[in-house]
Backbone bond lengths (Angstrom), bond angles and torsions (degrees), N, CA, C in turn:
res aa  C-N    CA-C-N  psi(-1)  N-CA   C-N-CA  omega(-1)  CA-C   N-CA-C  phi
1 M - - - 1.455 - - 1.535 112.98 -
2 I 1.314 114.97 -35.36 1.485 118.80 -179.52 1.516 108.76 -65.13
3 W 1.332 117.12 -42.70 1.465 120.41 -178.63 1.522 110.88 -60.78
4 Q 1.319 117.68 -43.16 1.458 121.68 -179.64 1.523 111.93 -63.88
5 A 1.319 114.73 -44.27 1.466 119.57 177.85 1.497 111.84 -61.60
6 L 1.343 116.11 -44.42 1.436 121.26 178.76 1.530 111.39 -61.66
7 A 1.316 116.99 -43.03 1.465 120.99 -179.15 1.535 112.48 -62.14
8 S 1.333 117.20 -23.04 1.452 120.51 -177.15 1.502 113.87 -85.08
9 V 1.328 118.59 -9.84 1.467 121.58 -179.76 1.535 108.61 -69.22
10 P 1.316 118.22 119.92 1.460 120.34 -174.95 1.509 114.36 -76.18
11 R 1.306 115.33 157.62 1.458 122.66 176.18 1.540 108.53 -55.08
12 G 1.325 115.45 139.73 1.480 119.85 177.55 1.503 113.56 83.52
13 K 1.320 118.32 4.14 1.473 121.92 -179.94 1.528 109.72 -126.90
14 V 1.330 116.25 156.03 1.473 121.27 176.21 1.528 108.05 -127.91
15 V 1.331 113.23 161.70 1.460 120.86 171.83 1.516 106.86 -131.52
16 T 1.327 115.67 159.08 1.466 118.73 173.52 1.527 108.26 -91.96
17 Y 1.337 115.62 166.09 1.436 119.52 179.54 1.540 110.15 -59.69
18 G 1.315 116.06 -41.71 1.477 120.07 -179.83 1.522 110.94 -65.11
19 Q 1.324 117.04 -41.40 1.445 121.27 177.68 1.501 112.10 -62.50
20 L 1.317 116.07 -42.42 1.484 119.89 179.00 1.516 109.53 -64.05
21 A 1.314 117.28 -38.99 1.480 120.65 178.34 1.540 109.05 -61.88
22 L 1.324 116.86 -44.08 1.462 121.39 179.23 1.548 110.01 -63.82
23 L 1.290 118.13 -43.04 1.483 121.52 179.93 1.529 109.57 -64.62
24 A 1.319 117.68 -29.57 1.448 121.77 -179.06 1.540 112.16 -86.43
25 G 1.321 116.27 2.29 1.475 120.57 -178.91 1.524 114.16 79.85
26 L 1.340 115.41 23.28 1.457 121.14 -178.89 1.524 111.22 -125.81
27 P 1.338 118.27 60.36 1.438 119.88 -176.62 1.532 110.95 -58.49
28 G 1.346 115.35 137.05 1.453 120.26 179.46 1.527 114.67 86.80
29 Y 1.314 117.97 2.46 1.467 121.99 -175.17 1.541 112.36 -109.72
30 A 1.321 117.21 39.77 1.470 121.79 -178.62 1.543 111.29 -58.82
31 R 1.310 117.00 -42.24 1.463 120.21 -179.16 1.540 111.36 -66.71
32 F 1.306 115.15 -36.49 1.463 119.74 176.27 1.522 110.26 -63.23
33 V 1.331 117.60 -40.23 1.447 121.83 175.87 1.530 109.80 -57.88
34 G 1.307 115.81 -47.91 1.476 120.54 -179.78 1.516 111.61 -59.42
35 T 1.329 116.38 -43.89 1.470 121.34 178.85 1.518 110.71 -63.22
36 T 1.316 116.45 -39.84 1.456 122.45 -179.44 1.525 110.31 -67.31
37 L 1.320 118.05 -40.43 1.461 121.48 -178.94 1.518 110.45 -67.39
38 K 1.320 117.59 -32.00 1.487 120.13 177.38 1.510 111.83 -61.13
39 K 1.312 116.77 -23.79 1.466 120.65 -176.02 1.535 113.28 -89.83
40 L 1.310 117.14 0.19 1.464 120.06 176.62 1.503 110.84 -62.25
41 P 1.326 118.34 140.92 1.476 119.47 177.23 1.529 109.14 -67.53
42 K 1.316 115.48 151.82 1.464 121.61 -178.52 1.525 114.39 -54.99
43 N 1.312 115.68 -35.48 1.494 119.94 -176.34 1.524 113.17 -93.60
44 T 1.330 118.60 21.00 1.452 120.75 -178.54 1.540 111.44 -63.21
45 T 1.324 114.82 150.50 1.452 119.65 174.86 1.534 111.11 -99.52
46 L 1.313 115.81 -2.89 1.466 119.41 177.64 1.551 110.06 -68.88
47 P 1.321 117.62 140.32 1.465 119.84 -176.08 1.518 114.68 -79.62
48 W 1.339 117.29 62.95 1.459 124.30 -177.92 1.536 110.38 -56.45
49 F 1.304 117.00 -32.22 1.473 122.44 -175.83 1.522 113.21 -67.75
50 R 1.317 117.69 -11.76 1.464 121.84 179.18 1.506 112.15 -85.13
51 V 1.329 119.52 3.88 1.443 123.58 179.63 1.513 108.61 -105.68
52 I 1.337 115.20 123.25 1.483 121.94 -178.81 1.502 108.63 -129.73
53 N 1.322 116.74 172.26 1.453 118.02 -178.47 1.554 111.61 -82.01
54 A 1.305 116.15 173.02 1.459 121.54 -173.38 1.524 113.05 -68.37
55 S 1.332 117.56 -13.15 1.463 122.46 176.80 1.529 111.34 -88.45
56 G 1.346 116.40 -1.61 1.446 120.47 -178.68 1.537 112.02 81.29
57 R 1.319 114.86 26.39 1.470 119.03 -178.63 1.529 110.96 -119.67
58 I 1.312 114.61 155.26 1.464 121.73 169.65 1.511 107.89 -69.85
59 S 1.304 118.27 134.75 1.474 120.49 -174.48 1.528 114.58 -82.09
60 F 1.317 117.35 -16.00 1.483 118.75 178.07 1.523 110.08 -69.58
61 P 1.328 118.32 154.98 1.460 119.60 176.45 1.525 110.66 -58.40
62 S 1.329 116.42 134.01 1.452 122.39 -178.34 1.535 110.45 -56.35
63 G 1.305 115.65 132.22 1.460 121.10 179.08 1.522 115.49 86.48
64 S 1.339 116.91 -9.54 1.470 119.79 179.50 1.525 109.47 -71.39
65 E 1.297 116.62 161.26 1.477 121.89 178.19 1.533 111.23 -55.21
66 S 1.328 116.58 -44.42 1.451 121.40 179.72 1.539 111.79 -64.77
67 Y 1.326 115.75 -42.00 1.477 121.15 177.36 1.501 110.38 -59.61
68 L 1.338 116.39 -49.04 1.477 120.80 -178.54 1.526 111.78 -63.92
69 R 1.343 117.14 -37.41 1.462 121.13 178.81 1.535 110.12 -65.91
70 Q 1.344 116.74 -43.37 1.464 119.31 -179.08 1.533 110.26 -67.77
71 R 1.339 116.28 -42.82 1.470 120.01 178.23 1.542 111.10 -57.82
72 Q 1.347 115.14 -45.62 1.480 119.87 -179.81 1.521 109.99 -62.40
73 R 1.317 117.57 -45.47 1.480 120.00 -178.58 1.547 110.51 -63.11
74 L 1.327 117.59 -39.59 1.458 120.02 177.88 1.562 110.54 -63.53
75 Q 1.298 115.75 -42.90 1.468 118.80 179.76 1.529 110.67 -65.78
76 E 1.326 117.17 -39.62 1.469 119.78 176.49 1.537 111.24 -64.62
77 D 1.316 115.98 -23.14 1.483 121.60 179.16 1.525 110.69 -84.69
78 G 1.348 117.68 -2.18 1.455 121.57 178.48 1.505 114.35 93.06
79 I 1.318 117.21 12.87 1.476 122.06 -179.98 1.528 108.86 -96.76
80 T 1.303 115.09 129.76 1.465 121.09 178.53 1.536 109.30 -85.06
81 V 1.332 114.23 128.35 1.462 120.70 176.50 1.539 106.17 -110.50
82 K 1.316 116.90 112.40 1.483 122.47 179.53 1.492 108.55 -101.43
83 G 1.344 115.99 117.80 1.439 118.99 -173.77 1.506 108.26 65.09
84 D 1.307 115.13 -113.30 1.474 119.94 175.63 1.521 111.00 -121.81
85 R 1.327 116.80 21.75 1.475 120.55 -175.72 1.511 113.60 -121.28
86 I 1.328 112.77 149.78 1.465 121.47 172.39 1.526 105.74 -114.39
87 S 1.297 119.00 132.22 1.455 120.80 -179.96 1.509 110.47 -73.50
88 L 1.312 116.26 111.26 1.482 120.30 176.53 1.524 109.90 -65.56
89 K 1.304 117.08 -32.58 1.442 121.76 178.37 1.536 110.70 -58.95
90 N 1.325 116.35 -41.61 1.463 120.85 -177.34 1.537 114.80 -87.69
91 Y 1.343 115.69 -31.77 1.476 117.76 -169.19 1.525 115.69 -118.77
92 Q 1.323 118.80 -8.90 1.462 118.18 -179.15 1.537 111.31 -68.62
93 W 1.311 113.27 129.55 1.461 119.25 -179.51 1.516 110.32 -73.37
94 Q 1.312 115.75 133.47 1.473 122.63 176.37 1.536 107.48 -121.02
95 P 1.326 117.84 88.47 1.466 119.79 -177.84 1.548 112.40 -64.00
């Protein structure tokens, strides 16, 4: 269910871990979503990078390789990252 919900997030939009859990029919399981996403294969075509935390931030440590990769992918997707934040007001997907 998580994979299907993630696949439905459109280009240029983000969801939070909690929102993705809710979309997958697992309300309250935001941490489970995070754990599940960590298990994605490196070459996945699922848009894992569109999932951010409830504060509008990338959850990887700032400056880490994973953080920089996610930030780059978000920017390539048309999402503006200001400092270390993504505006949920502007970019959060509302299906």
